[in-house]
mmCIF file of the C-alpha atoms, coordinates in Angstrom:
data_MODEL
# 
_entry.id   MODEL 
# 
loop_
_atom_site.group_PDB 
_atom_site.id 
_atom_site.type_symbol 
_atom_site.label_atom_id 
_atom_site.label_alt_id 
_atom_site.label_comp_id 
_atom_site.label_asym_id 
_atom_site.label_entity_id 
_atom_site.label_seq_id 
_atom_site.pdbx_PDB_ins_code 
_atom_site.Cartn_x 
_atom_site.Cartn_y 
_atom_site.Cartn_z 
_atom_site.occupancy 
_atom_site.B_iso_or_equiv 
_atom_site.pdbx_formal_charge 
_atom_site.auth_seq_id 
_atom_site.auth_comp_id 
_atom_site.auth_asym_id 
_atom_site.auth_atom_id 
_atom_site.pdbx_PDB_model_num 
ATOM 1  C CA . MET A 1 1  ? 94.924  91.469  93.174  1.00 0.00 ? 1  MET A CA 1 
ATOM 2  C CA . ALA A 1 2  ? 97.080  94.290  92.643  1.00 0.00 ? 2  ALA A CA 1 
ATOM 3  C CA . THR A 1 3  ? 100.492 95.234  93.885  1.00 0.00 ? 3  THR A CA 1 
ATOM 4  C CA . LYS A 1 4  ? 101.403 98.608  94.508  1.00 0.00 ? 4  LYS A CA 1 
ATOM 5  C CA . THR A 1 5  ? 104.891 99.665  95.831  1.00 0.00 ? 5  THR A CA 1 
ATOM 6  C CA . LEU A 1 6  ? 105.297 102.737 98.257  1.00 0.00 ? 6  LEU A CA 1 
ATOM 7  C CA . ASP A 1 7  ? 108.602 104.520 98.509  1.00 0.00 ? 7  ASP A CA 1 
ATOM 8  C CA . THR A 1 8  ? 109.281 105.574 101.811 1.00 0.00 ? 8  THR A CA 1 
ATOM 9  C CA . LEU A 1 9  ? 112.719 106.100 101.203 1.00 0.00 ? 9  LEU A CA 1 
ATOM 10 C CA . GLY A 1 10 ? 114.396 109.504 103.184 1.00 0.00 ? 10 GLY A CA 1 
ATOM 11 C CA . LEU A 1 11 ? 111.326 109.412 105.624 1.00 0.00 ? 11 LEU A CA 1 
ATOM 12 C CA . LYS A 1 12 ? 112.144 108.670 109.385 1.00 0.00 ? 12 LYS A CA 1 
ATOM 13 C CA . CYS A 1 13 ? 110.039 107.215 112.141 1.00 0.00 ? 13 CYS A CA 1 
ATOM 14 C CA . PRO A 1 14 ? 106.850 107.521 112.458 1.00 0.00 ? 14 PRO A CA 1 
ATOM 15 C CA . GLN A 1 15 ? 106.582 108.735 108.366 1.00 0.00 ? 15 GLN A CA 1 
ATOM 16 C CA . PRO A 1 16 ? 107.109 105.326 106.610 1.00 0.00 ? 16 PRO A CA 1 
ATOM 17 C CA . ILE A 1 17 ? 104.385 103.418 109.128 1.00 0.00 ? 17 ILE A CA 1 
ATOM 18 C CA . LEU A 1 18 ? 102.108 106.751 108.860 1.00 0.00 ? 18 LEU A CA 1 
ATOM 19 C CA . LYS A 1 19 ? 102.224 106.329 104.575 1.00 0.00 ? 19 LYS A CA 1 
ATOM 20 C CA . VAL A 1 20 ? 101.541 102.822 104.889 1.00 0.00 ? 20 VAL A CA 1 
ATOM 21 C CA . ALA A 1 21 ? 98.200  103.182 107.012 1.00 0.00 ? 21 ALA A CA 1 
ATOM 22 C CA . ALA A 1 22 ? 97.066  106.173 104.354 1.00 0.00 ? 22 ALA A CA 1 
ATOM 23 C CA . GLU A 1 23 ? 97.596  103.828 101.518 1.00 0.00 ? 23 GLU A CA 1 
ATOM 24 C CA . ALA A 1 24 ? 95.779  101.223 103.095 1.00 0.00 ? 24 ALA A CA 1 
ATOM 25 C CA . ARG A 1 25 ? 92.884  102.977 102.773 1.00 0.00 ? 25 ARG A CA 1 
ATOM 26 C CA . ASN A 1 26 ? 93.051  102.199 98.953  1.00 0.00 ? 26 ASN A CA 1 
ATOM 27 C CA . LEU A 1 27 ? 94.063  98.674  99.002  1.00 0.00 ? 27 LEU A CA 1 
ATOM 28 C CA . GLN A 1 28 ? 91.684  95.633  98.573  1.00 0.00 ? 28 GLN A CA 1 
ATOM 29 C CA . GLY A 1 29 ? 91.489  92.089  100.515 1.00 0.00 ? 29 GLY A CA 1 
ATOM 30 C CA . GLY A 1 30 ? 94.400  90.372  98.675  1.00 0.00 ? 30 GLY A CA 1 
ATOM 31 C CA . ASP A 1 31 ? 96.168  93.453  97.424  1.00 0.00 ? 31 ASP A CA 1 
ATOM 32 C CA . ILE A 1 32 ? 99.787  93.742  97.962  1.00 0.00 ? 32 ILE A CA 1 
ATOM 33 C CA . LEU A 1 33 ? 101.908 96.465  99.448  1.00 0.00 ? 33 LEU A CA 1 
ATOM 34 C CA . GLU A 1 34 ? 105.427 96.164  98.672  1.00 0.00 ? 34 GLU A CA 1 
ATOM 35 C CA . ILE A 1 35 ? 107.342 99.446  100.881 1.00 0.00 ? 35 ILE A CA 1 
ATOM 36 C CA . LEU A 1 36 ? 110.738 100.581 100.462 1.00 0.00 ? 36 LEU A CA 1 
ATOM 37 C CA . ALA A 1 37 ? 112.270 101.575 103.731 1.00 0.00 ? 37 ALA A CA 1 
ATOM 38 C CA . ASP A 1 38 ? 115.352 103.227 105.047 1.00 0.00 ? 38 ASP A CA 1 
ATOM 39 C CA . CYS A 1 39 ? 114.419 104.218 108.677 1.00 0.00 ? 39 CYS A CA 1 
ATOM 40 C CA . HIS A 1 40 ? 116.463 101.878 111.233 1.00 0.00 ? 40 HIS A CA 1 
ATOM 41 C CA . SER A 1 41 ? 113.009 100.824 112.953 1.00 0.00 ? 41 SER A CA 1 
ATOM 42 C CA . PHE A 1 42 ? 111.237 100.247 110.004 1.00 0.00 ? 42 PHE A CA 1 
ATOM 43 C CA . PRO A 1 43 ? 111.425 95.770  110.190 1.00 0.00 ? 43 PRO A CA 1 
ATOM 44 C CA . ASN A 1 44 ? 110.337 96.253  114.220 1.00 0.00 ? 44 ASN A CA 1 
ATOM 45 C CA . ASP A 1 45 ? 107.313 98.955  112.980 1.00 0.00 ? 45 ASP A CA 1 
ATOM 46 C CA . ILE A 1 46 ? 105.953 97.467  110.434 1.00 0.00 ? 46 ILE A CA 1 
ATOM 47 C CA . LYS A 1 47 ? 105.854 93.918  112.015 1.00 0.00 ? 47 LYS A CA 1 
ATOM 48 C CA . ALA A 1 48 ? 104.177 95.772  114.762 1.00 0.00 ? 48 ALA A CA 1 
ATOM 49 C CA . TRP A 1 49 ? 101.699 97.593  112.550 1.00 0.00 ? 49 TRP A CA 1 
ATOM 50 C CA . CYS A 1 50 ? 100.729 94.243  110.912 1.00 0.00 ? 50 CYS A CA 1 
ATOM 51 C CA . GLN A 1 51 ? 100.131 92.653  114.013 1.00 0.00 ? 51 GLN A CA 1 
ATOM 52 C CA . LYS A 1 52 ? 97.811  95.516  115.099 1.00 0.00 ? 52 LYS A CA 1 
ATOM 53 C CA . THR A 1 53 ? 95.961  95.426  111.673 1.00 0.00 ? 53 THR A CA 1 
ATOM 54 C CA . GLY A 1 54 ? 95.567  91.827  111.184 1.00 0.00 ? 54 GLY A CA 1 
ATOM 55 C CA . LYS A 1 55 ? 97.928  92.187  107.816 1.00 0.00 ? 55 LYS A CA 1 
ATOM 56 C CA . THR A 1 56 ? 100.043 89.521  106.676 1.00 0.00 ? 56 THR A CA 1 
ATOM 57 C CA . LEU A 1 57 ? 103.903 90.534  106.729 1.00 0.00 ? 57 LEU A CA 1 
ATOM 58 C CA . LEU A 1 58 ? 104.954 88.519  103.836 1.00 0.00 ? 58 LEU A CA 1 
ATOM 59 C CA . PHE A 1 59 ? 108.692 89.994  104.031 1.00 0.00 ? 59 PHE A CA 1 
ATOM 60 C CA . CYS A 1 60 ? 110.884 92.404  105.386 1.00 0.00 ? 60 CYS A CA 1 
ATOM 61 C CA . ASN A 1 61 ? 114.508 92.064  103.747 1.00 0.00 ? 61 ASN A CA 1 
ATOM 62 C CA . ASP A 1 62 ? 117.454 94.087  104.366 1.00 0.00 ? 62 ASP A CA 1 
ATOM 63 C CA . ASP A 1 63 ? 119.674 94.730  101.573 1.00 0.00 ? 63 ASP A CA 1 
ATOM 64 C CA . GLY A 1 64 ? 122.722 95.069  103.569 1.00 0.00 ? 64 GLY A CA 1 
ATOM 65 C CA . THR A 1 65 ? 122.917 99.023  103.246 1.00 0.00 ? 65 THR A CA 1 
ATOM 66 C CA . GLY A 1 66 ? 120.267 99.681  105.528 1.00 0.00 ? 66 GLY A CA 1 
ATOM 67 C CA . LYS A 1 67 ? 117.145 99.816  102.986 1.00 0.00 ? 67 LYS A CA 1 
ATOM 68 C CA . PHE A 1 68 ? 114.494 97.610  103.429 1.00 0.00 ? 68 PHE A CA 1 
ATOM 69 C CA . THR A 1 69 ? 111.892 96.247  101.274 1.00 0.00 ? 69 THR A CA 1 
ATOM 70 C CA . ALA A 1 70 ? 108.822 94.707  103.060 1.00 0.00 ? 70 ALA A CA 1 
ATOM 71 C CA . GLN A 1 71 ? 105.334 93.006  101.074 1.00 0.00 ? 71 GLN A CA 1 
ATOM 72 C CA . VAL A 1 72 ? 101.956 93.483  103.280 1.00 0.00 ? 72 VAL A CA 1 
ATOM 73 C CA . GLN A 1 73 ? 99.632  91.303  102.124 1.00 0.00 ? 73 GLN A CA 1 
ATOM 74 C CA . PHE A 1 74 ? 95.843  93.173  102.868 1.00 0.00 ? 74 PHE A CA 1 
# 
């Protein structure tokens, strides 16, 4: 099991989710992907992507300045 960080800061919808989808091809079951994002729609987008793909959204936190950190388990 590995943990990888994906920095999507500065990217706007739909780019963060497209980057997550591309990175997903490199991950195996049990791996965790941590995503850094500042797109205002990211929390809803990552939740929907996880539901669609069957991945587990461990959390999506807002730091209060419009930056989000999420972890997805594969």
